[in-house]
MOPAC internal coordinates of N, CA, C and O (Angstrom, degrees):
PM7 1SCF
backbone

  N    0.0000 0     0.00 0     0.00 0    0    0    0
  C    1.4244 1     0.00 0     0.00 0    1    0    0
  C    1.5277 1   108.13 1     0.00 0    2    1    0
  O    1.2310 1   120.33 1   -49.67 1    3    2    1
  N    1.3075 1   116.97 1   130.33 1    3    2    1
  C    1.4627 1   121.12 1  -179.98 1    5    3    2
  C    1.5187 1   109.71 1   -97.59 1    6    5    3
  O    1.2310 1   120.79 1   -41.62 1    7    6    5
  N    1.3329 1   116.10 1   138.38 1    7    6    5
  C    1.4702 1   117.91 1   179.58 1    9    7    6
  C    1.5234 1   110.58 1   -73.64 1   10    9    7
  O    1.2310 1   121.58 1   -33.92 1   11   10    9
  N    1.2950 1   114.59 1   146.08 1   11   10    9
  C    1.4587 1   118.54 1   179.30 1   13   11   10
  C    1.5260 1   109.27 1   -77.41 1   14   13   11
  O    1.2310 1   119.80 1   -28.62 1   15   14   13
  N    1.3339 1   117.99 1   151.38 1   15   14   13
  C    1.4596 1   120.53 1  -178.98 1   17   15   14
  C    1.5247 1   113.13 1   -66.29 1   18   17   15
  O    1.2310 1   119.63 1   161.04 1   19   18   17
  N    1.3142 1   118.32 1   -18.96 1   19   18   17
  C    1.4627 1   120.45 1  -179.08 1   21   19   18
  C    1.5180 1   112.14 1   -79.83 1   22   21   19
  O    1.2310 1   119.46 1   162.55 1   23   22   21
  N    1.3252 1   118.63 1   -17.45 1   23   22   21
  C    1.4532 1   120.33 1  -177.43 1   25   23   22
  C    1.5272 1   112.56 1   -86.44 1   26   25   23
  O    1.2310 1   119.69 1   178.78 1   27   26   25
  N    1.2933 1   118.19 1    -1.22 1   27   26   25
  C    1.4591 1   121.59 1  -179.67 1   29   27   26
  C    1.5261 1   110.48 1   -71.30 1   30   29   27
  O    1.2310 1   119.82 1   -53.67 1   31   30   29
  N    1.3526 1   117.95 1   126.33 1   31   30   29
  C    1.4568 1   119.34 1  -178.72 1   33   31   30
  C    1.5282 1   113.52 1   -76.59 1   34   33   31
  O    1.2310 1   120.08 1   160.56 1   35   34   33
  N    1.3215 1   117.45 1   -19.44 1   35   34   33
  C    1.4583 1   120.97 1  -177.98 1   37   35   34
  C    1.5164 1   109.14 1   -93.77 1   38   37   35
  O    1.2310 1   120.88 1   -57.37 1   39   38   37
  N    1.3261 1   115.93 1   122.63 1   39   38   37
  C    1.4525 1   120.69 1   178.29 1   41   39   38
  C    1.5124 1   109.34 1   -98.65 1   42   41   39
  O    1.2310 1   120.81 1   -40.40 1   43   42   41
  N    1.2992 1   116.05 1   139.60 1   43   42   41
  C    1.4584 1   119.29 1   172.75 1   45   43   42
  C    1.5077 1   107.49 1   -93.98 1   46   45   43
  O    1.2310 1   120.94 1   -45.79 1   47   46   45
  N    1.3046 1   115.82 1   134.21 1   47   46   45
  C    1.4574 1   120.45 1  -179.00 1   49   47   46
  C    1.5176 1   108.80 1  -101.91 1   50   49   47
  O    1.2310 1   120.53 1   -37.62 1   51   50   49
  N    1.3225 1   116.58 1   142.38 1   51   50   49
  C    1.4578 1   119.52 1   178.78 1   53   51   50
  C    1.5225 1   110.94 1   -67.17 1   54   53   51
  O    1.2310 1   121.05 1   -17.69 1   55   54   53
  N    1.3197 1   115.59 1   162.31 1   55   54   53
  C    1.4541 1   121.27 1  -178.34 1   57   55   54
  C    1.5055 1   113.36 1   -61.97 1   58   57   55
  O    1.2310 1   119.92 1   147.03 1   59   58   57
  N    1.3307 1   117.77 1   -32.97 1   59   58   57
  C    1.4645 1   119.56 1  -179.70 1   61   59   58
  C    1.5168 1   111.25 1   -66.97 1   62   61   59
  O    1.2310 1   119.95 1   150.32 1   63   62   61
  N    1.3171 1   117.70 1   -29.68 1   63   62   61
  C    1.4607 1   120.52 1   179.78 1   65   63   62
  C    1.5298 1   110.49 1   -67.51 1   66   65   63
  O    1.2310 1   120.49 1   136.97 1   67   66   65
  N    1.3111 1   116.67 1   -43.03 1   67   66   65
  C    1.4708 1   119.87 1   178.07 1   69   67   66
  C    1.5217 1   110.44 1   -65.62 1   70   69   67
  O    1.2310 1   120.24 1   139.61 1   71   70   69
  N    1.3343 1   117.15 1   -40.39 1   71   70   69
  C    1.4591 1   120.54 1   177.91 1   73   71   70
  C    1.5175 1   111.50 1   -63.31 1   74   73   71
  O    1.2310 1   120.65 1   136.22 1   75   74   73
  N    1.3231 1   116.37 1   -43.78 1   75   74   73
  C    1.4642 1   120.83 1   179.86 1   77   75   74
  C    1.5239 1   111.39 1   -64.36 1   78   77   75
  O    1.2310 1   119.99 1   134.28 1   79   78   77
  N    1.3254 1   117.62 1   -45.72 1   79   78   77
  C    1.4631 1   119.51 1  -178.05 1   81   79   78
  C    1.5238 1   111.53 1   -67.33 1   82   81   79
  O    1.2310 1   120.10 1   144.27 1   83   82   81
  N    1.3385 1   117.42 1   -35.73 1   83   82   81
  C    1.4651 1   119.76 1   176.47 1   85   83   82
  C    1.5206 1   111.68 1   -69.57 1   86   85   83
  O    1.2310 1   120.20 1   141.94 1   87   86   85
  N    1.3254 1   117.21 1   -38.06 1   87   86   85
  C    1.4649 1   118.84 1   178.92 1   89   87   86
  C    1.5315 1   111.16 1   -68.54 1   90   89   87
  O    1.2310 1   119.72 1   145.88 1   91   90   89
  N    1.3204 1   118.14 1   -34.12 1   91   90   89
  C    1.4629 1   120.42 1   175.16 1   93   91   90
  C    1.5201 1   109.74 1   -67.12 1   94   93   91
  O    1.2310 1   120.51 1   136.40 1   95   94   93
  N    1.3284 1   116.64 1   -43.60 1   95   94   93
  C    1.4620 1   119.97 1  -176.42 1   97   95   94
  C    1.5214 1   112.62 1   -69.65 1   98   97   95
  O    1.2310 1   119.70 1   138.84 1   99   98   97
  N    1.3244 1   118.18 1   -41.16 1   99   98   97
  C    1.4581 1   120.53 1  -172.62 1  101   99   98
  C    1.5266 1   114.89 1   -97.05 1  102  101   99
  O    1.2310 1   119.60 1   160.82 1  103  102  101
  N    1.3357 1   118.37 1   -19.18 1  103  102  101
  C    1.4611 1   120.10 1  -176.26 1  105  103  102
  C    1.5294 1   111.56 1  -119.70 1  106  105  103
  O    1.2310 1   120.39 1   118.76 1  107  106  105
  N    1.2930 1   116.85 1   -61.24 1  107  106  105
  C    1.4576 1   121.25 1  -170.94 1  109  107  106
  C    1.5297 1   112.91 1   -68.41 1  110  109  107
  O    1.2310 1   119.83 1   128.66 1  111  110  109
  N    1.3181 1   117.93 1   -51.34 1  111  110  109
  C    1.4743 1   120.57 1  -177.86 1  113  111  110
  C    1.5274 1   112.22 1   -62.32 1  114  113  111
  O    1.2310 1   118.53 1   132.50 1  115  114  113
  N    1.3505 1   120.40 1   -47.50 1  115  114  113
  C    1.4645 1   117.75 1   178.38 1  117  115  114
  C    1.5274 1   113.61 1   -62.05 1  118  117  115
  O    1.2310 1   120.31 1   142.59 1  119  118  117
  N    1.3229 1   117.02 1   -37.41 1  119  118  117
  C    1.4559 1   119.93 1   179.66 1  121  119  118
  C    1.5337 1   111.31 1   -65.81 1  122  121  119
  O    1.2310 1   120.25 1   134.28 1  123  122  121
  N    1.3203 1   117.12 1   -45.72 1  123  122  121
  C    1.4608 1   121.46 1   179.36 1  125  123  122
  C    1.5245 1   110.55 1   -64.39 1  126  125  123
  O    1.2310 1   120.57 1   137.86 1  127  126  125
  N    1.3150 1   116.51 1   -42.14 1  127  126  125
  C    1.4642 1   119.48 1  -178.46 1  129  127  126
  C    1.5165 1   112.35 1   -71.56 1  130  129  127
  O    1.2310 1   119.64 1   148.56 1  131  130  129
  N    1.3073 1   118.30 1   -31.44 1  131  130  129
  C    1.4581 1   120.92 1   175.73 1  133  131  130
  C    1.5270 1   110.21 1   -62.80 1  134  133  131
  O    1.2310 1   120.48 1   131.04 1  135  134  133
  N    1.3322 1   116.70 1   -48.96 1  135  134  133
  C    1.4598 1   120.64 1   178.49 1  137  135  134
  C    1.5278 1   111.39 1   -67.11 1  138  137  135
  O    1.2310 1   120.03 1   144.94 1  139  138  137
  N    1.3176 1   117.55 1   -35.06 1  139  138  137
  C    1.4548 1   120.75 1   178.67 1  141  139  138
  C    1.5228 1   111.32 1   -65.06 1  142  141  139
  O    1.2310 1   120.43 1   136.37 1  143  142  141
  N    1.3063 1   116.79 1   -43.63 1  143  142  141
  C    1.4578 1   120.02 1   176.53 1  145  143  142
  C    1.5168 1   111.97 1   -62.55 1  146  145  143
  O    1.2310 1   120.91 1   140.80 1  147  146  145
  N    1.3270 1   115.87 1   -39.20 1  147  146  145
  C    1.4597 1   121.25 1   178.18 1  149  147  146
  C    1.5243 1   110.77 1   -61.43 1  150  149  147
  O    1.2310 1   120.10 1   131.12 1  151  150  149
  N    1.3267 1   117.42 1   -48.88 1  151  150  149
  C    1.4557 1   121.03 1  -177.09 1  153  151  150
  C    1.5292 1   112.42 1   -72.97 1  154  153  151
  O    1.2310 1   119.67 1   149.58 1  155  154  153
  N    1.3158 1   118.24 1   -30.42 1  155  154  153
  C    1.4602 1   120.54 1   175.23 1  157  155  154
  C    1.5205 1   110.31 1   -67.00 1  158  157  155
  O    1.2310 1   120.20 1   136.52 1  159  158  157
  N    1.3281 1   117.22 1   -43.48 1  159  158  157
  C    1.4668 1   120.34 1   177.43 1  161  159  158
  C    1.5264 1   110.46 1   -65.78 1  162  161  159
  O    1.2310 1   120.12 1   144.58 1  163  162  161
  N    1.3173 1   117.38 1   -35.42 1  163  162  161
  C    1.4628 1   121.13 1   176.70 1  165  163  162
  C    1.5264 1   110.11 1   -61.83 1  166  165  163
  O    1.2310 1   120.48 1   136.58 1  167  166  165
  N    1.3185 1   116.69 1   -43.42 1  167  166  165
  C    1.4602 1   120.99 1   178.10 1  169  167  166
  C    1.5257 1   111.18 1   -62.70 1  170  169  167
  O    1.2310 1   120.42 1   135.27 1  171  170  169
  N    1.3213 1   116.81 1   -44.73 1  171  170  169
  C    1.4613 1   120.73 1  -177.76 1  173  171  170
  C    1.5305 1   110.52 1   -67.76 1  174  173  171
  O    1.2310 1   120.30 1   136.27 1  175  174  173
  N    1.3298 1   117.03 1   -43.73 1  175  174  173
  C    1.4653 1   120.66 1  -176.11 1  177  175  174
  C    1.5237 1   112.97 1   -74.25 1  178  177  175
  O    1.2310 1   119.80 1   154.52 1  179  178  177
  N    1.3251 1   117.99 1   -25.48 1  179  178  177
  C    1.4654 1   120.23 1  -175.70 1  181  179  178
  C    1.5207 1   112.99 1   -70.25 1  182  181  179
  O    1.2310 1   120.12 1   145.39 1  183  182  181
  N    1.3064 1   117.37 1   -34.61 1  183  182  181
  C    1.4549 1   120.78 1  -178.54 1  185  183  182
  C    1.5146 1   113.69 1    79.51 1  186  185  183
  O    1.2310 1   119.49 1  -178.31 1  187  186  185
  N    1.3244 1   118.58 1     1.69 1  187  186  185
  C    1.4677 1   122.72 1   178.55 1  189  187  186
  C    1.5224 1   108.50 1   -93.82 1  190  189  187
  O    1.2310 1   120.67 1   -94.96 1  191  190  189
  N    1.3230 1   116.33 1    85.04 1  191  190  189
  C    1.4499 1   121.60 1  -175.01 1  193  191  190
  C    1.5262 1   111.11 1   -95.08 1  194  193  191
  O    1.2310 1   120.80 1  -112.34 1  195  194  193
  N    1.3103 1   116.07 1    67.66 1  195  194  193
  C    1.4612 1   120.41 1   176.28 1  197  195  194
  C    1.5211 1   108.65 1   -85.18 1  198  197  195
  O    1.2310 1   120.89 1   -17.65 1  199  198  197
  N    1.3261 1   115.91 1   162.35 1  199  198  197
  C    1.4627 1   119.30 1  -178.82 1  201  199  198
  C    1.5416 1   112.26 1   -62.12 1  202  201  199
  O    1.2310 1   118.21 1   136.13 1  203  202  201
  N    1.3341 1   121.02 1   -43.87 1  203  202  201
  C    1.4624 1   118.83 1   179.36 1  205  203  202
  C    1.5327 1   113.23 1   -61.41 1  206  205  203
  O    1.2310 1   120.10 1   137.81 1  207  206  205
  N    1.3215 1   117.42 1   -42.19 1  207  206  205
  C    1.4751 1   120.08 1   178.97 1  209  207  206
  C    1.5285 1   111.19 1   -68.09 1  210  209  207
  O    1.2310 1   120.62 1   141.41 1  211  210  209
  N    1.3314 1   116.41 1   -38.59 1  211  210  209
  C    1.4604 1   120.13 1   179.35 1  213  211  210
  C    1.5216 1   110.93 1   -65.93 1  214  213  211
  O    1.2310 1   120.36 1   136.70 1  215  214  213
  N    1.3190 1   116.92 1   -43.30 1  215  214  213
  C    1.4691 1   119.62 1   179.89 1  217  215  214
  C    1.5199 1   111.50 1   -66.85 1  218  217  215
  O    1.2310 1   119.82 1   142.64 1  219  218  217
  N    1.3252 1   117.95 1   -37.36 1  219  218  217
  C    1.4774 1   120.29 1   176.35 1  221  219  218
  C    1.5172 1   110.63 1   -64.42 1  222  221  219
  O    1.2310 1   120.15 1   138.51 1  223  222  221
  N    1.3171 1   117.32 1   -41.49 1  223  222  221
  C    1.4610 1   120.41 1  -179.98 1  225  223  222
  C    1.5218 1   111.12 1   -67.16 1  226  225  223
  O    1.2310 1   120.06 1   138.82 1  227  226  225
  N    1.3185 1   117.49 1   -41.18 1  227  226  225
  C    1.4634 1   120.27 1   176.66 1  229  227  226
  C    1.5312 1   111.58 1   -64.15 1  230  229  227
  O    1.2310 1   120.38 1   138.85 1  231  230  229
  N    1.3219 1   116.88 1   -41.15 1  231  230  229
  C    1.4661 1   120.15 1   178.13 1  233  231  230
  C    1.5275 1   110.64 1   -65.46 1  234  233  231
  O    1.2310 1   120.29 1   139.75 1  235  234  233
  N    1.3151 1   117.05 1   -40.25 1  235  234  233
  C    1.4618 1   120.81 1   177.49 1  237  235  234
  C    1.5200 1   110.95 1   -63.51 1  238  237  235
  O    1.2310 1   120.41 1   137.38 1  239  238  237
  N    1.3213 1   116.83 1   -42.62 1  239  238  237
  C    1.4652 1   120.90 1   179.46 1  241  239  238
  C    1.5196 1   111.30 1   -64.83 1  242  241  239
  O    1.2310 1   120.31 1   137.34 1  243  242  241
  N    1.3131 1   117.01 1   -42.66 1  243  242  241
  C    1.4664 1   120.64 1   177.92 1  245  243  242
  C    1.5231 1   111.07 1   -64.22 1  246  245  243
  O    1.2310 1   120.14 1   138.38 1  247  246  245
  N    1.3059 1   117.34 1   -41.62 1  247  246  245
  C    1.4643 1   121.38 1   178.35 1  249  247  246
  C    1.5160 1   111.23 1   -62.68 1  250  249  247
  O    1.2310 1   120.44 1   138.58 1  251  250  249
  N    1.3148 1   116.77 1   -41.42 1  251  250  249
  C    1.4649 1   121.10 1   179.81 1  253  251  250
  C    1.5254 1   110.86 1   -66.29 1  254  253  251
  O    1.2310 1   120.23 1   139.84 1  255  254  253
  N    1.3230 1   117.17 1   -40.16 1  255  254  253
  C    1.4596 1   120.04 1   178.00 1  257  255  254
  C    1.5296 1   111.39 1   -63.63 1  258  257  255
  O    1.2310 1   120.56 1   138.37 1  259  258  257
  N    1.3220 1   116.54 1   -41.63 1  259  258  257
  C    1.4661 1   120.36 1   178.78 1  261  259  258
  C    1.5258 1   110.28 1   -66.44 1  262  261  259
  O    1.2310 1   119.87 1   135.89 1  263  262  261
  N    1.3242 1   117.86 1   -44.11 1  263  262  261
  C    1.4634 1   121.43 1   177.59 1  265  263  262
  C    1.5175 1   110.73 1   -58.29 1  266  265  263
  O    1.2310 1   120.82 1   133.77 1  267  266  265
  N    1.3140 1   116.04 1   -46.23 1  267  266  265
  C    1.4546 1   120.17 1  -177.72 1  269  267  266
  C    1.5267 1   111.83 1   -63.44 1  270  269  267
  O    1.2310 1   120.53 1   135.19 1  271  270  269
  N    1.3089 1   116.59 1   -44.81 1  271  270  269
  C    1.4688 1   119.56 1  -177.41 1  273  271  270
  C    1.5257 1   112.47 1   -72.47 1  274  273  271
  O    1.2310 1   120.46 1   131.23 1  275  274  273
  N    1.3119 1   116.72 1   -48.77 1  275  274  273
  C    1.4600 1   119.87 1  -172.85 1  277  275  274
  C    1.5304 1   113.43 1   -75.87 1  278  277  275
  O    1.2310 1   120.40 1   136.74 1  279  278  277
  N    1.3311 1   116.84 1   -43.26 1  279  278  277
  C    1.4566 1   119.21 1  -170.91 1  281  279  278
  C    1.5165 1   114.30 1   -99.13 1  282  281  279
  O    1.2310 1   119.66 1   167.01 1  283  282  281
  N    1.3196 1   118.26 1   -12.99 1  283  282  281
  C    1.4627 1   119.33 1   177.91 1  285  283  282
  C    1.5253 1   109.93 1  -114.57 1  286  285  283
  O    1.2310 1   120.18 1   119.57 1  287  286  285
  N    1.3229 1   117.25 1   -60.43 1  287  286  285
  C    1.4628 1   120.34 1  -174.78 1  289  287  286
  C    1.5295 1   112.20 1   -63.55 1  290  289  287
  O    1.2310 1   120.25 1   125.10 1  291  290  289
  N    1.3373 1   117.12 1   -54.90 1  291  290  289
  C    1.4591 1   119.75 1  -176.76 1  293  291  290
  C    1.5279 1   112.57 1   -66.02 1  294  293  291
  O    1.2310 1   120.32 1   145.80 1  295  294  293
  N    1.3235 1   117.00 1   -34.20 1  295  294  293
  C    1.4636 1   119.83 1   178.26 1  297  295  294
  C    1.5286 1   110.66 1   -66.44 1  298  297  295
  O    1.2310 1   120.47 1   135.42 1  299  298  297
  N    1.3191 1   116.72 1   -44.58 1  299  298  297
  C    1.4564 1   119.38 1   178.56 1  301  299  298
  C    1.5225 1   111.37 1   -67.96 1  302  301  299
  O    1.2310 1   120.25 1   146.40 1  303  302  301
  N    1.3065 1   117.12 1   -33.60 1  303  302  301
  C    1.4532 1   120.92 1   176.71 1  305  303  302
  C    1.5240 1   111.11 1   -65.51 1  306  305  303
  O    1.2310 1   120.36 1   140.86 1  307  306  305
  N    1.3322 1   116.91 1   -39.14 1  307  306  305
  C    1.4672 1   119.53 1   179.46 1  309  307  306
  C    1.5296 1   111.83 1   -75.31 1  310  309  307
  O    1.2310 1   119.82 1   150.66 1  311  310  309
  N    1.3125 1   117.96 1   -29.34 1  311  310  309
  C    1.4666 1   120.53 1   179.73 1  313  311  310
  C    1.5202 1   111.97 1   -77.25 1  314  313  311
  O    1.2310 1   120.16 1   138.75 1  315  314  313
  N    1.3339 1   117.29 1   -41.25 1  315  314  313
  C    1.4592 1   120.54 1  -173.38 1  317  315  314
  C    1.5213 1   113.36 1  -105.48 1  318  317  315
  O    1.2310 1   119.68 1   150.46 1  319  318  317
  N    1.3138 1   118.21 1   -29.54 1  319  318  317
  C    1.4457 1   121.44 1  -178.81 1  321  319  318
  C    1.5166 1   113.86 1    79.11 1  322  321  319
  O    1.2310 1   119.85 1  -177.36 1  323  322  321
  N    1.3042 1   117.89 1     2.64 1  323  322  321
  C    1.4529 1   121.92 1  -178.62 1  325  323  322
  C    1.5280 1   109.64 1  -111.27 1  326  325  323
  O    1.2310 1   120.45 1   -53.64 1  327  326  325
  N    1.3265 1   116.74 1   126.36 1  327  326  325
  C    1.4623 1   119.67 1   179.23 1  329  327  326
  C    1.5257 1   111.10 1   -69.70 1  330  329  327
  O    1.2310 1   120.19 1   150.49 1  331  330  329
  N    1.3273 1   117.25 1   -29.51 1  331  330  329
  C    1.4663 1   119.31 1   178.39 1  333  331  330
  C    1.5202 1   111.59 1   -65.61 1  334  333  331
  O    1.2310 1   120.14 1   137.25 1  335  334  333
  N    1.3216 1   117.35 1   -42.75 1  335  334  333
  C    1.4663 1   120.62 1   178.46 1  337  335  334
  C    1.5208 1   111.23 1   -68.50 1  338  337  335
  O    1.2310 1   120.39 1   143.55 1  339  338  337
  N    1.3275 1   116.86 1   -36.45 1  339  338  337
  C    1.4684 1   120.01 1   178.07 1  341  339  338
  C    1.5251 1   110.42 1   -67.09 1  342  341  339
  O    1.2310 1   120.42 1   141.10 1  343  342  341
  N    1.3223 1   116.80 1   -38.90 1  343  342  341
  C    1.4671 1   119.64 1   177.96 1  345  343  342
  C    1.5184 1   111.78 1   -68.57 1  346  345  343
  O    1.2310 1   120.13 1   141.86 1  347  346  345
  N    1.3197 1   117.36 1   -38.14 1  347  346  345
  C    1.4648 1   118.48 1   178.10 1  349  347  346
  C    1.5287 1   110.75 1   -68.54 1  350  349  347
  O    1.2310 1   119.67 1   144.66 1  351  350  349
  N    1.3254 1   118.24 1   -35.34 1  351  350  349
  C    1.4619 1   120.79 1   174.78 1  353  351  350
  C    1.5171 1   110.55 1   -64.30 1  354  353  351
  O    1.2310 1   120.43 1   140.31 1  355  354  353
  N    1.3207 1   116.78 1   -39.69 1  355  354  353
  C    1.4672 1   121.28 1   177.21 1  357  355  354
  C    1.5245 1   110.56 1   -64.68 1  358  357  355
  O    1.2310 1   120.43 1   139.56 1  359  358  357
  N    1.3126 1   116.78 1   -40.44 1  359  358  357
  C    1.4570 1   120.82 1   179.56 1  361  359  358
  C    1.5274 1   111.18 1   -64.13 1  362  361  359
  O    1.2310 1   120.28 1   129.95 1  363  362  361
  N    1.3244 1   117.07 1   -50.05 1  363  362  361
  C    1.4638 1   120.82 1  -175.29 1  365  363  362
  C    1.5244 1   113.25 1   -75.87 1  366  365  363
  O    1.2310 1   119.79 1   149.11 1  367  366  365
  N    1.3216 1   118.01 1   -30.89 1  367  366  365
  C    1.4599 1   120.10 1  -176.65 1  369  367  366
  C    1.5254 1   113.41 1   -93.10 1  370  369  367
  O    1.2310 1   119.93 1   158.22 1  371  370  369
  N    1.3270 1   117.74 1   -21.78 1  371  370  369
  C    1.4596 1   119.70 1  -173.60 1  373  371  370
  C    1.5268 1   113.86 1  -123.70 1  374  373  371
  O    1.2310 1   120.22 1   127.36 1  375  374  373
  N    1.3064 1   117.19 1   -52.64 1  375  374  373
  C    1.4647 1   120.21 1  -173.11 1  377  375  374
  C    1.5226 1   111.30 1   -70.09 1  378  377  375
  O    1.2310 1   119.96 1   134.02 1  379  378  377
  N    1.3249 1   117.68 1   -45.98 1  379  378  377
  C    1.4670 1   120.13 1  -179.91 1  381  379  378
  C    1.5308 1   113.16 1   -63.80 1  382  381  379
  O    1.2310 1   118.43 1   134.17 1  383  382  381
  N    1.3349 1   120.60 1   -45.83 1  383  382  381
  C    1.4707 1   118.46 1   176.21 1  385  383  382
  C    1.5246 1   113.34 1   -63.02 1  386  385  383
  O    1.2310 1   119.90 1   143.11 1  387  386  385
  N    1.3269 1   117.79 1   -36.89 1  387  386  385
  C    1.4654 1   120.74 1   177.72 1  389  387  386
  C    1.5298 1   109.96 1   -63.71 1  390  389  387
  O    1.2310 1   120.49 1   134.29 1  391  390  389
  N    1.3106 1   116.67 1   -45.71 1  391  390  389
  C    1.4589 1   120.73 1   177.95 1  393  391  390
  C    1.5161 1   112.37 1   -64.36 1  394  393  391
  O    1.2310 1   120.41 1   143.18 1  395  394  393
  N    1.3193 1   116.83 1   -36.82 1  395  394  393
  C    1.4611 1   120.60 1   177.32 1  397  395  394
  C    1.5279 1   110.74 1   -65.59 1  398  397  395
  O    1.2310 1   119.95 1   140.04 1  399  398  397
  N    1.3246 1   117.71 1   -39.96 1  399  398  397
  C    1.4635 1   121.09 1   176.23 1  401  399  398
  C    1.5184 1   111.49 1   -63.14 1  402  401  399
  O    1.2310 1   120.49 1   137.86 1  403  402  401
  N    1.3394 1   116.67 1   -42.14 1  403  402  401
  C    1.4644 1   120.40 1   175.68 1  405  403  402
  C    1.5228 1   110.87 1   -59.95 1  406  405  403
  O    1.2310 1   120.72 1   133.92 1  407  406  405
  N    1.3141 1   116.24 1   -46.08 1  407  406  405
  C    1.4518 1   122.04 1  -177.66 1  409  407  406
  C    1.5193 1   111.64 1   -63.33 1  410  409  407
  O    1.2310 1   120.04 1   136.22 1  411  410  409
  N    1.3288 1   117.52 1   -43.78 1  411  410  409
  C    1.4780 1   121.20 1   179.63 1  413  411  410
  C    1.5181 1   110.41 1   -61.06 1  414  413  411
  O    1.2310 1   120.22 1   135.09 1  415  414  413
  N    1.3261 1   117.18 1   -44.91 1  415  414  413
  C    1.4664 1   119.47 1  -179.49 1  417  415  414
  C    1.5155 1   111.07 1   -65.39 1  418  417  415
  O    1.2310 1   120.05 1   138.14 1  419  418  417
  N    1.3212 1   117.50 1   -41.86 1  419  418  417
  C    1.4644 1   119.28 1  -179.91 1  421  419  418
  C    1.5170 1   111.75 1   -66.41 1  422  421  419
  O    1.2310 1   119.81 1   144.88 1  423  422  421
  N    1.3211 1   117.96 1   -35.12 1  423  422  421
  C    1.4688 1   120.85 1   176.39 1  425  423  422
  C    1.5191 1   110.26 1   -67.51 1  426  425  423
  O    1.2310 1   120.25 1   136.23 1  427  426  425
  N    1.3369 1   117.13 1   -43.77 1  427  426  425
  C    1.4657 1   119.92 1   178.60 1  429  427  426
  C    1.5213 1   111.14 1   -66.00 1  430  429  427
  O    1.2310 1   119.73 1   144.77 1  431  430  429
  N    1.3094 1   118.12 1   -35.23 1  431  430  429
  C    1.4520 1   121.86 1   179.98 1  433  431  430
  C    1.5288 1   110.69 1   -69.36 1  434  433  431
  O    1.2310 1   120.45 1   144.87 1  435  434  433
  N    1.3405 1   116.75 1   -35.13 1  435  434  433
  C    1.4668 1   121.07 1  -178.52 1  437  435  434
  C    1.5273 1   112.20 1   -73.59 1  438  437  435
  O    1.2310 1   119.90 1   156.39 1  439  438  437
  N    1.3103 1   117.79 1   -23.61 1  439  438  437
  C    1.4712 1   120.06 1  -178.29 1  441  439  438
  C    1.4829 1   113.26 1   -75.01 1  442  441  439
  O    1.2310 1   120.10 1   180.00 1  443  442  441

């Protein structure tokens, strides 16, 4: 009896999928998180806590968390199957650029 091709648990992904996930991880996510960290630090350092600015900052933070989890962490988890590798990808692609954006804004604000 030959197994049917649909019963295979391993899926092959097309080349465009790997290209897209790598471009999100190495280009898009760090760029978005760098600017997000910058604008979050700007909001915190400015002291102008109006409702429109607060809601924009909360929406930006929620969007960044969703981007990080769905497009970086879960993608790396599905590609490698290791939570350690997925966490390190999250650290290098998301947490470090966000922290760098915070740091740049705080340095510019202090000058």
